[in-house]
C-alpha positions in Angstrom: 0.0 0.0 0.0 2.7 2.6 0.8 4.5 1.9 -2.5 1.2 2.1 -4.4 0.5 5.5 -2.8 4.0 6.7 -3.5 3.7 5.7 -7.1 0.3 7.4 -7.3 1.6 10.6 -5.8 4.6 10.6 -8.2 2.4 9.9 -11.2 0.0 12.6 -10.1 2.8 15.1 -9.7 4.0 14.2 -13.2 0.4 14.5 -14.5 0.0 17.8 -12.8 2.9 19.0 -14.9 0.7 18.3 -17.9 -2.2 20.1 -16.4 -0.4 23.4 -15.5 1.1 26.2 -17.6 4.5 24.5 -18.1 5.3 21.8 -20.6 3.5 18.5 -20.5 5.5 15.3 -20.3 6.6 14.2 -23.7 4.4 11.4 -25.1 6.1 8.0 -25.6 7.8 5.4 -23.4 9.0 6.5 -20.0 11.2 4.5 -17.6 10.9 4.9 -13.8 13.3 3.8 -11.1 11.9 3.7 -7.6 13.9 3.4 -4.4 12.4 3.4 -1.0 14.5 3.9 2.2 13.1 3.0 5.6 14.8 0.7 8.0 16.9 -0.4 5.0 17.3 0.8 1.4 15.3 -1.2 -1.1 16.8 -2.3 -4.4 15.8 0.1 -7.2 12.6 -1.1 -8.8 12.4 -0.3 -12.6 9.2 0.1 -14.5 8.1 1.5 -17.9 4.9 3.4 -19.0 3.6 4.2 -22.4 2.3 7.8 -22.0 0.2 10.2 -24.0 -1.7 13.3 -23.1 -5.0 11.5 -22.3 -3.2 9.0 -19.9 -1.6 12.0 -18.1 -5.0 13.6 -17.6 -6.5 10.2 -16.6 -3.8 9.6 -13.9 -4.3 13.1 -12.6 -8.1 12.8 -12.3 -7.9 9.3 -10.7 -5.2 10.2 -8.3 -6.9 13.4 -7.2 -10.1 11.4 -6.7 -8.2 8.8 -4.7 -6.5 11.5 -2.6 -9.9 13.3 -2.0 -11.4 10.0 -0.7 -8.5 9.2 1.7 -6.9 12.5 2.6 -8.2 15.2 4.9 -5.4 17.5 3.7 -4.1 17.6 0.1 -2.2 20.8 -0.7 -0.7 21.1 -4.1 1.6 23.9 -5.2 3.3 24.5 -8.5 6.3 26.9 -8.7 8.2 26.9 -11.9 9.5 23.4 -12.5 8.6 22.1 -9.0 5.3 20.5 -7.9 4.9 20.0 -4.1 2.2 18.0 -2.5 1.5 17.9 1.3 -1.1 15.4 2.4 -2.5 13.7 5.4 -4.3 10.5 4.6 -6.3 8.0 6.6 -5.5 4.5 5.6 -7.8 2.8 8.1 -5.3 1.3 10.4 -2.8 4.1 10.1 -2.5 7.8 9.3 0.0 8.8 6.6 1.6 12.3 6.5 3.5 12.9 3.3 5.3 15.6 1.5 6.5 15.0 -2.1 8.4 17.3 -4.3 8.7 16.6 -8.1 11.3 18.5 -10.1 10.8 18.5 -13.8 13.6 18.8 -16.3 11.7 20.1 -19.4 9.3 17.5 -20.6 11.7 14.6 -20.7 12.6 13.9 -17.1 11.5 14.2 -13.5 12.6 13.3 -10.0 10.1 12.9 -7.1 11.2 12.7 -3.5 8.4 11.7 -1.2 8.8 11.5 2.6 6.0 9.6 4.5 5.4 9.1 8.2 3.0 6.4 9.3 1.3 6.7 12.7 1.1 4.0 13.9 3.6 2.2 11.6 2.1 -0.5 9.4 3.0 -4.1 10.4 6.5 -4.9 9.2 7.2 -1.4 7.9 9.1 1.5 9.3 7.4 4.6 10.7 9.3 6.9 8.3 10.1 6.2 4.6 11.6 8.2 1.7 10.7 7.2 -1.8 12.6 8.5 -4.7 11.3 8.1 -8.3 13.4 9.1 -11.3 11.5 9.2 -14.5 12.8 9.8 -18.0 11.6 9.7 -21.6 13.3 6.9 -23.4 11.7 7.0 -26.9 8.6 5.9 -28.7 6.3 3.3 -27.1 7.0 -0.2 -28.2 5.2 -1.7 -31.1 1.8 -3.0 -30.0 1.7 -0.9 -26.8 -1.2 1.4 -26.1 -1.1 4.5 -24.0 -1.3 3.4 -20.3 0.5 0.1 -20.8 2.9 -0.4 -18.0 5.6 -3.0 -17.2 5.9 -3.4 -13.4 9.2 -4.2 -11.7 8.2 -7.9 -11.6 7.8 -7.9 -15.4 4.0 -8.0 -15.2 2.2 -6.1 -18.0 -0.8 -4.0 -17.0 -2.7 -1.0 -18.3 -2.7 1.8 -15.8 -6.4 2.6 -16.5 -7.3 -1.0 -15.6 -4.9 -1.1 -12.7 -6.4 2.1 -11.2 -10.0 1.3 -12.2 -10.5 -2.4 -12.6 -14.0 -1.9 -14.0 -12.8 0.2 -16.9 -13.5 -1.0 -20.4 -10.5 -1.0 -22.6 -10.3 -1.2 -26.4 -8.6 -4.3 -27.7 -4.9 -4.1 -28.3 -3.8 -4.3 -31.9 
């Protein structure tokens, strides 16, 4: 759950970039490397995402809806190439306070640093964690990919629209 929330926050920060007055993220294939530090530093987890403008807007709308449902505080500020989100979210058994800062490098790269504090800590997880996500545009989407297609760190292929909204109807790949 914490990693899913961190990923959602990072994607929403990147999507916010597309929704504001500075350049949108470049359409195409993006790589993301995620590292989380708590009690120990995790091994970097790599994923890819085929992105277009509609996927950026979809991720933004879905993540804002998710945050509105879980978070009593959700402050978003955009200043130049930086997007900052401060949130307090009720996850049922714990409360999460988080601050994430995404710094964009034009429309071809971003770095998100998210600090989260869980009170009380979730079973088997530290009270504090820092997640760093580095994203960069690596070229055109692969043949056969549709916008929203994502390769997770374990190699699993999902479409982010189905992942974030399992009831969504997708057009067939082809």
